Structures are given as structure tokens and as C-alpha cells.
C-alpha positions as CSV (number, residue, x, y, z in Angstrom):
1,M,84.1,118.9,18.2
2,N,80.3,119.3,17.6
3,A,80.5,120.3,13.9
4,A,77.9,122.1,11.9
5,I,79.7,121.6,8.6
6,S,82.7,119.3,7.9
7,L,85.0,119.3,4.9
8,E,86.8,116.2,3.9
9,N,89.6,116.4,1.3
10,L,87.4,118.9,-0.6
11,T,88.7,119.7,-4.1
12,V,86.9,121.9,-6.6
13,S,88.1,123.0,-10.1
14,Y,86.8,125.1,-12.9
15,R,87.8,123.9,-16.4
16,R,90.3,121.6,-14.8
17,H,92.0,124.4,-12.9
18,P,91.9,124.2,-9.1
19,A,89.8,126.6,-7.1
20,L,90.0,124.6,-3.8
21,H,92.6,121.9,-3.2
22,H,92.3,119.2,-0.5
23,V,90.5,121.3,2.1
24,N,90.0,119.5,5.4
25,G,88.4,120.8,8.6
26,A,85.1,121.6,10.3
27,F,83.1,124.6,11.4
28,E,82.0,124.1,15.0
29,R,78.4,124.7,15.9
30,G,77.9,128.1,17.3
31,S,81.2,129.4,16.0
32,L,81.8,132.8,14.3
33,T,84.4,132.3,11.5
34,A,85.9,134.7,9.0
35,I,87.2,133.2,5.7
36,V,90.1,135.4,4.4
37,G,92.7,135.1,1.7
38,P,94.1,136.7,-1.4
39,N,91.9,137.3,-4.5
40,G,91.2,134.1,-6.2
41,A,91.9,132.1,-3.1
42,G,88.6,130.1,-3.3
43,K,86.7,131.8,-0.6
44,S,83.4,132.3,-2.4
45,T,83.8,128.9,-4.0
46,L,84.0,127.3,-0.6
47,L,80.7,128.8,0.5
48,K,79.1,127.6,-2.7
49,S,80.5,124.2,-2.2
50,M,79.0,124.0,1.2
51,L,75.6,124.9,-0.4
52,G,76.0,122.3,-3.2
53,L,76.0,125.1,-5.8
54,V,79.3,123.9,-7.3
55,R,80.4,120.3,-8.0
56,C,83.2,118.8,-6.0
57,N,85.8,117.0,-8.0
58,D,87.0,115.1,-5.0
59,G,86.2,114.8,-1.3
60,R,82.9,115.9,0.2
61,V,81.0,118.5,2.3
62,I,79.1,117.1,5.3
63,T,76.3,119.3,6.6
64,H,75.2,118.3,10.1
65,V,72.1,120.5,10.0
66,Q,69.1,120.3,7.7
67,A,69.4,122.2,4.4
68,H,66.5,124.5,5.2
69,R,68.2,125.6,8.3
70,I,71.1,127.2,6.3
71,A,70.8,130.8,5.2
72,Y,73.0,132.2,2.4
73,L,73.8,135.9,1.5
74,A,75.5,136.1,-1.9
75,Q,77.6,139.1,-3.0
76,Q,75.4,142.0,-4.0
77,A,76.8,141.9,-7.5
78,E,75.1,138.5,-8.0
79,I,71.7,139.8,-6.9
80,D,69.2,141.5,-9.3
81,R,67.6,144.4,-7.7
82,S,65.6,145.5,-10.7
83,F,62.7,143.1,-10.0
84,P,59.6,145.2,-9.1
85,I,59.1,144.1,-5.5
86,S,58.6,146.0,-2.3
87,V,61.0,146.0,0.6
88,L,58.5,144.1,2.8
89,D,57.9,141.4,0.1
90,C,61.6,140.9,-0.2
91,V,61.9,140.3,3.5
92,L,59.0,138.0,3.5
93,L,60.9,135.7,1.1
94,G,62.8,134.7,4.2
95,Y,59.8,132.4,4.9
96,W,60.1,130.7,1.6
97,Q,62.1,127.6,2.7
98,A,59.6,127.0,5.5
99,K,56.4,127.7,3.6
100,G,57.3,126.9,0.0
101,N,55.7,128.4,-3.1
102,W,52.1,128.0,-1.9
103,G,52.3,128.8,1.8
104,G,50.3,131.8,2.9
105,I,51.5,134.8,4.8
106,D,49.4,135.7,7.8
107,A,49.2,138.9,9.8
108,A,51.6,137.6,12.5
109,M,54.3,136.8,9.8
110,S,53.9,140.2,8.3
111,A,54.3,141.8,11.8
112,R,57.4,139.8,12.4
113,A,58.8,141.0,9.0
114,N,58.2,144.6,10.0
115,Q,60.0,143.9,13.3
116,A,62.9,142.5,11.4
117,L,63.1,145.7,9.3
118,A,63.0,147.8,12.5
119,A,65.8,145.6,13.9
120,V,68.1,146.5,10.9
121,G,67.2,150.2,11.1
122,L,64.7,150.3,8.3
123,D,61.5,151.0,10.2
124,G,59.0,152.7,7.8
125,F,60.7,151.3,4.6
126,A,58.3,148.4,4.1
127,G,56.4,149.9,1.1
128,R,59.4,151.3,-0.7
129,P,60.4,149.7,-4.0
130,L,63.5,147.6,-3.6
131,S,65.2,149.4,-6.6
132,S,65.0,152.7,-4.7
133,L,67.4,151.7,-2.0
134,S,71.0,152.5,-1.6
135,V,73.6,149.7,-1.4
136,G,73.7,149.9,2.4
137,Q,69.9,149.9,2.8
138,F,69.6,146.9,0.5
139,Q,72.1,145.0,2.5
140,R,70.0,145.8,5.7
141,V,67.0,144.3,3.9
142,L,68.9,141.1,3.1
143,F,69.9,140.8,6.8
144,A,66.2,141.3,7.8
145,R,65.3,138.5,5.5
146,I,67.9,136.2,7.2
147,L,66.3,137.2,10.6
148,L,63.1,135.6,9.4
149,Q,64.8,132.4,8.3
150,D,65.8,131.6,11.8
151,A,68.7,129.6,10.4
152,E,71.2,127.5,12.4
153,V,74.0,128.2,9.9
154,I,74.4,131.6,8.2
155,L,76.8,132.0,5.2
156,L,77.8,135.5,4.2
157,D,79.8,136.3,1.1
158,E,81.5,139.7,1.4
159,P,78.6,141.2,3.4
160,F,80.3,144.6,3.9
161,N,81.6,145.2,0.4
162,A,80.9,148.8,-0.6
163,I,78.9,149.4,2.5
164,D,79.2,152.6,4.6
165,S,80.8,152.4,8.1
166,R,77.6,153.0,10.0
167,T,75.7,150.2,8.2
168,T,78.7,147.9,8.7
169,G,78.7,148.6,12.4
170,D,75.0,147.9,12.7
171,L,75.2,144.7,10.7
172,L,78.2,143.5,12.8
173,R,76.1,143.9,15.9
174,I,73.5,141.7,14.3
175,I,76.1,139.1,13.5
176,S,77.3,139.3,17.2
177,A,73.8,138.7,18.3
178,W,73.6,135.6,16.1
179,H,76.8,134.4,17.6
180,A,75.4,134.9,21.1
181,E,72.4,132.8,20.1
182,R,74.8,130.0,19.3
183,R,74.2,130.2,15.5
184,T,77.0,129.2,13.3
185,V,78.1,132.2,11.2
186,I,80.7,132.0,8.4
187,A,81.7,135.1,6.5
188,V,84.0,135.9,3.6
189,L,85.8,139.1,4.4
190,H,88.7,141.3,3.2
191,D,89.2,143.7,6.1
192,H,91.8,142.1,8.3
193,D,91.4,144.6,11.1
194,Q,87.6,143.9,11.1
195,V,88.3,140.2,11.3
196,R,90.7,140.6,14.3
197,R,88.1,142.8,16.1
198,A,84.9,140.8,15.5
199,F,85.6,137.2,14.5
200,P,87.1,134.8,17.1
201,Q,87.9,132.1,14.4
202,T,89.5,132.5,11.0
203,L,90.1,130.2,8.0
204,L,93.0,131.5,5.9
205,L,92.8,130.2,2.3
206,A,95.0,130.3,-0.7
207,R,93.1,127.6,-2.6
208,N,94.6,125.3,0.1
209,V,94.2,125.8,3.8
210,V,97.0,127.9,5.1
211,A,95.8,128.0,8.7
212,W,92.5,127.5,10.6
213,G,91.8,128.3,14.2
214,D,91.9,131.2,16.7
215,T,92.1,134.5,14.8
216,D,95.1,135.8,16.8
217,E,97.1,132.7,15.8
218,V,95.9,132.5,12.2
219,M,96.3,136.1,11.3
220,C,100.0,136.4,12.1
221,E,102.3,138.0,9.5
222,A,104.0,134.7,8.7
223,N,100.7,133.1,7.7
224,L,99.6,136.1,5.7
225,Q,102.9,136.1,3.8
226,R,102.6,132.4,3.2
227,A,99.1,132.9,1.7
228,R,100.3,135.6,-0.6
229,A,103.2,133.5,-1.8
230,M,101.0,130.5,-2.4
231,A,98.5,132.6,-4.4
232,E,101.3,134.1,-6.5
233,A,102.8,130.7,-7.2
234,V,99.6,129.2,-8.6
235,D,100.0,127.9,-12.1
236,E,96.7,128.6,-13.9
237,H,97.5,126.0,-16.5
238,A,98.4,123.2,-14.1
239,D,96.2,120.1,-13.8
240,V,94.3,119.4,-10.6
241,C,96.5,117.7,-8.0
242,E,99.7,118.0,-10.1
243,V,101.8,118.3,-6.9
244,S,102.4,115.0,-5.1
245,E,101.5,114.5,-1.5
246,A,105.2,113.8,-0.7
247,E,106.3,117.1,-2.2
248,V,103.8,119.0,-0.3
249,L,104.6,117.3,3.0
250,A,108.3,118.1,2.4
251,L,107.4,121.8,1.8
252,S,105.3,121.8,4.9
253,H,108.0,120.4,7.1
254,E,110.5,122.9,5.7
255,H,108.1,125.8,6.6
256,E,107.6,124.4,10.1
257,H,111.3,124.2,10.8
258,A,111.8,127.8,9.4
259,H,109.2,129.3,11.6
260,G,109.4,127.1,14.7
261,H,105.7,126.2,14.8
262,A,103.1,124.2,12.8
263,H,100.1,125.3,10.9
264,V,97.5,123.5,8.8
265,H,99.2,123.0,5.4
266,P,97.9,122.4,1.9
267,H,97.2,118.9,0.8
268,T,98.1,117.3,4.1
269,H,95.7,114.9,5.8
270,A,97.5,114.7,9.2
271,A,96.0,116.1,12.3
272,P,95.9,119.9,12.1
273,A,97.9,122.2,14.3
274,K,96.8,123.5,17.7
275,G,93.8,125.8,17.3
276,A,92.9,124.4,13.9
277,A,89.6,122.6,13.2
278,Q,89.5,118.9,13.9
């Protein structure tokens, strides 16, 4: 596999409680992957781990692209829209990683920013205050900013949360275009039907990897039930890595015999099942 980002035994905890537990696998270059799982499954934490925004307790994240070629779209709840800035100026921030604090913006760069706004359906919005936009319009602005970044890897944290269906459809078309350009796109999502329609690859998390591979295989009811059961069984007061490797392997083999097929299981370091990341 020609990986864009690799995860090796990645474990992350907050106040000694596990958020991610022994996550192994890789996102292939040019892949389009949804990250799904129950609430508290570690989905957003995984994105932040890949960016180095949270500390890993064990294992590591290996990025096979330069840091400035990675774009990140946080959840809207984490973004302050009250700053007095125009729509165009917000989009122009997409040049920041390439130009730095003191790099100038020329006419060609401004023209490209306006083209990006037109591409996301906001032609004529350049001079508007950012605070005047609706939630959907603001998300379009953030996608326009990513267009300017020309990133190899794009990480999206719940990009369609509280967004109207028309905006969602327009932004999904942009994501499909990125995929066609062989960019690596990884998105945290909650709408399973949307995942099945638009995302060829899926990582199902419940703090551990439940399954990772082709969406049709990963998003089966047995895997979804397993993810829910794993999330409900989490002991918030347990220490990190309290369960032994032998115990988890035994549980994994029991599950495989019960369902007649293998998946990627929590804590295991053996080769993943067919369709899973190598």
C-alpha cells in the first residue's frame, strides 16, 4: 500500500482514560474514507492525533506527506466566527501555510480566491462580514479556503453537521472532485446512508478499530452492533490498557467463530482482515 498516513499501535488517553486504544492501519494515498462510530468512539481524537494536536500515550502516527500539505476542517463549534473579517479575507487564509505571516497577496491570488468562492456557490459574497453568514454559507467558505490550500491530505471533522441538504450535496460534489484528483480525504461522519452512498472506504471505531476497509463490508449490521456493544461496555474509570492482549485475542476469536468471518479487532497486532488497511 502507498500510504498517506499510517497508524502504529496508537493509544491516546485523557486524564488516564482511553480515547483511542491500540489503533493500527493506514490511509492509502488518494483514498476517500469515512470515520464512523458511536458517540465518544474517538473519531475526532483520531483526526487531532494525525495532526499532532493531542499527545499519543503509546504508538505513533506516521505522515508520509509534508505537514503543510495537510488541510484540516474542525467542527464548526470549535471555530470563532465573531472575529471582524470579510469572507474573502477568511478564504485568503488558505494561503497562510504557503506564504506565512508576512507573505503578500497579489492580484492573481485574490482572483483565485474569488474563483474558489464561486466554486462553492458564493459568488458575490467576498465583501460580506463572516459573522453575517448562515451555518451552511460559512461551511462553504471553509471549503473554499481548503481549495486554496491545494492539500494532498484533507481531514474533515463532521463537515455536514447542522448543514442543509442542498449545501451538503454541493460540498459532497467538491469532496468527490478531490477524490477524482487523487487527494486523500478523511471525514468524520454520522449519517450511515451518506457514508454508504459517497465514501468507498470506512473506518469503524469504538475507541478500538472494529473494522476498516471497503464500506460495504465494514458497514454490515454485525459490525455496527459490535461497535455499539463495545462503546456501551467501556469503563470510564478503567486504566489505560487494563485488558490484556491474551484476553482480547480470545474475545476476537470468539467473535470470528460466532459470525463466520474476520474483522479488524481491538488491541490485536496481527494482519488485518480482508479489505482492511495494511
